[in-house]
N, C-alpha and C positions, 0 to 999 in steps of 0.2 A: 330672863328669857321666858314670855310667854308664849302660850301657843294656843292655835284657834282649831280646834274641831271643827269642820265644815257640815261633817255628815255623821250623825250616831244616833242609833234606836236606842236609846237608853228607856223606852216605853217596853222595851220584848219582856214577855214571861221569862228571860232568862236572868235577867237583872231583879226578877220579885224577891228574891231571896234576900239581896245585900243593896239595893239600888239608894237609897238613901247615905250607908254608908259610905258608897261608892261616890256617890257625887258631892260627899261634901268633903274628900280628900280630893279632889279633883285638882285646887286650887296649890294644894302642897304638890302636887305633881305638875305645877305650871300649865297646867290646861286652865286658861282663864274664859274663854268663852267655848261653847258649844250650839251647833245648830242640830235640831232634833226633826229630821221630816216624816211626815206619816206616809203611810202605805195604802190605807185604805180609810172609812170617815171614819171605825171605833179608833185607829189611831193616832188620826189626826187630831180627834178631840183630846188625846191621852196626850200626844205632844203639845197641844195649846194649857193645859193641866200645868204639865211639866214646867213651863213655861214661865208659867204663874206662879208658882211656888219656888222658882229658882232664879235670881236676878242676872246669872251667867248665862241660861240657855236660853234659848230663841226656839223657835217651831217654824217648820214647813206644813203647810196642807197641799194633801194630792190625792189622787188614785194610782197605783203601780200598775203597769201592765199586766202582772198576773193576776190582779182583782177587779180589773174592771169588767168582767162577767158577771160581777155582782152589781152593779151601780146601777141607780136608776137618776132619774133624768131631775127627780127634785132635790139628791143629792148634791148637783152642782148647783141648784139655789144652796144650800147651806153650806157649801164650802165657798161660795161668794162671800155670804155674812161671815163666815170662820177668816177670810181673809183681809176681814179689815179689824180684825183684833190687833193690839198696839203689840202685842208682841211675836204677830206673824210675820215673817220676811220671804219669803218664797213662796212658790208653788211646788208642790214637788212629795215625793219625787215621783215622774213620770215619764211616760214614754215608750220604748217597743223593746218587748223581751221575744226573738225568736229562739232561743235554745230552748227553753221550757214549752213554748205556747201554751200557758197556760189558761189564757184567754185566746179566743179567735182571734188572729190577726186582724181582720176587719175590724174589731171592735175596739182593738190595741191602738189601730190608726185613726177611728173617729174620736176616741174618748182620750187617747195623744192632742189632737187636733182643738178638741172642743178645751181644755185645761189650757193649752196655749194662747188660745182665744180669750180664756177667764183672764188670766196674768196679764194678757195688753189690755185688758179692759181694768182692770184693778193696779196696774202698773206695778205690778211687782216679779224680779226676777223669776227664773224659773230653772230648779234641780233635774237633768236628766239621766233618767236610765237607760242605757240602751246595749244590746246584746243579742249578736249577730244579725243587729239590723241597722249595719252602721252608715249602709248609702242611704236606706229610705228616712233613717234619722234626720241627717243631713238634709234631705229633699224638703221634708215636710217643715222644718226649721227655716229654713232660706223662703218658702211661700210662706209660713203662715207668723213667724217672730217679729214681731214690731220693736220699739225702741226698746227693749227691755234685757237685763241682763240675762245669761244663760248660762250653766256648768256642767260640765261630763264628768257626773258624780262616777268615781272608781275607774276612772280613763283607763283602757285597755285594749285601746285598739291603735290601727299602725300611722306612721310620721304620716303618710300623705290623707289620711282621713285629720288626723290634727291639725296639719296645714288648712284644711276647710273648713273645720269649725272655727279655728283662729279669724279666716275670715268673714264669719260670720259676727263678731266679736266675741265669740264664747270665750268661756276660761273651762280650763283643765285642773280634775282634782283626781291627787295619788293620792293612793292608798296600801295597804300592808302588802298586796302584788308587787308593790315595787323594790319591795327586800327580797322578793323569790330568788333565787341562785340562777331560775333559768327564764327569768324574765328579760333576757338580750334584749329585744326589741322595743321593750316598754321601757327601757334603764336610757338607752339612749331618745327617746320620746322625749323624757324628762329631762335627758341632757340638752337638750337642745330649742327646749322651747320658751318663749322672753318672760321674764322670771315675773315682770306685772299680770302677767296671765293663768298663773299658777297659786292654786289650792294645795292643804293637802288634809287628811282627813282617816277614818277608820273603818267607816261600816259598821260600827259597833253591833252588835256582838258576831258581825261576821270578819272573813278575809282578816283574819290575826298576822300582824307582819310576824319574821323572824326575829327573836330566836322561840318564839310563842307559838308558830302553825300548833294546830289542833287542840288549841285551852279557846278558853271566849274571849275575845276582842271586850276591849273597854278605851274609853278617850285619854285615859294616861298614855295608852300604847302608839299615842299619834306621834310622840318624839322620835321612835324607831322609825316610821317615813320621814321626820326631816331630818334626822341623821344621814338618811338613804341618800335625801335628795343634796345634802350637805356636802357628801362624798361623791355623788356626781357631777356636781356644779363647783368642787372645789373653793365651797364660801363656807364660811363658818356657820355652824349649827345657829347660834345666837341669830345673825343675819339672817337663815333662810325661814328661822321662827318671826324675826320680824318684817320681811317681804311680805310671805303670807297671811300674819294679821293685817299688815293694811289691806293688801288686795281683798280681802275676805270683808274687813269691815265697811270699805267701800263700796263695795258689788250688794251686801244685805243693807247698805246704807243705815247702819248702827250709829244710833247719834249717843255715845260713851261719856 
């Protein structure tokens, strides 16, 4: 079995003490591919450095909605240059977060659109963060996304929203919350989505799956998401790993 963690922040400071050891052990844990998205300029640069160091780690570059309040126009120019790096496979994570509202909503919308337009220009897929802004996220994608891939990372929205995103050609990525006992609606979404539109991820170091909630997450724990999906779909975990691997390799256009 080989697993693809499509979203992990291995550059996060919580990995500073044991990052190299953890990464070196991932293949022993059957994790053969990882995408490490940026959240601001600093972490986008760090994602590229990690991807340069490890052949099975790839980077995405982008500004998270929390951090667009600090963005400068010249940052978009640098992002475009970063996007041309051979190990950069997506623009992200980008989107809207109306739960925390760490950046003004107007700025969030403005730079979400600008980064979608950048992705259109460089022909890379986008990794979307959307919290308490599902319909507005959908409307912006519908208007501005052209012929590029799109994944709703750590999907936690309704069945109705899932169906709308699917009509736009988007993928849905499931993370640790899928394993939580009270995630009944999310489990129902995962049970009913087309298998060719599903990814798995950890969002490490956040959103640790059961039975490890409350501890630091890491890409090795993506297997618990795969196991939950296996139970929900009544398909072997090996088959879930194979399907989600194929989906993500195609989406990120990896030449392995």
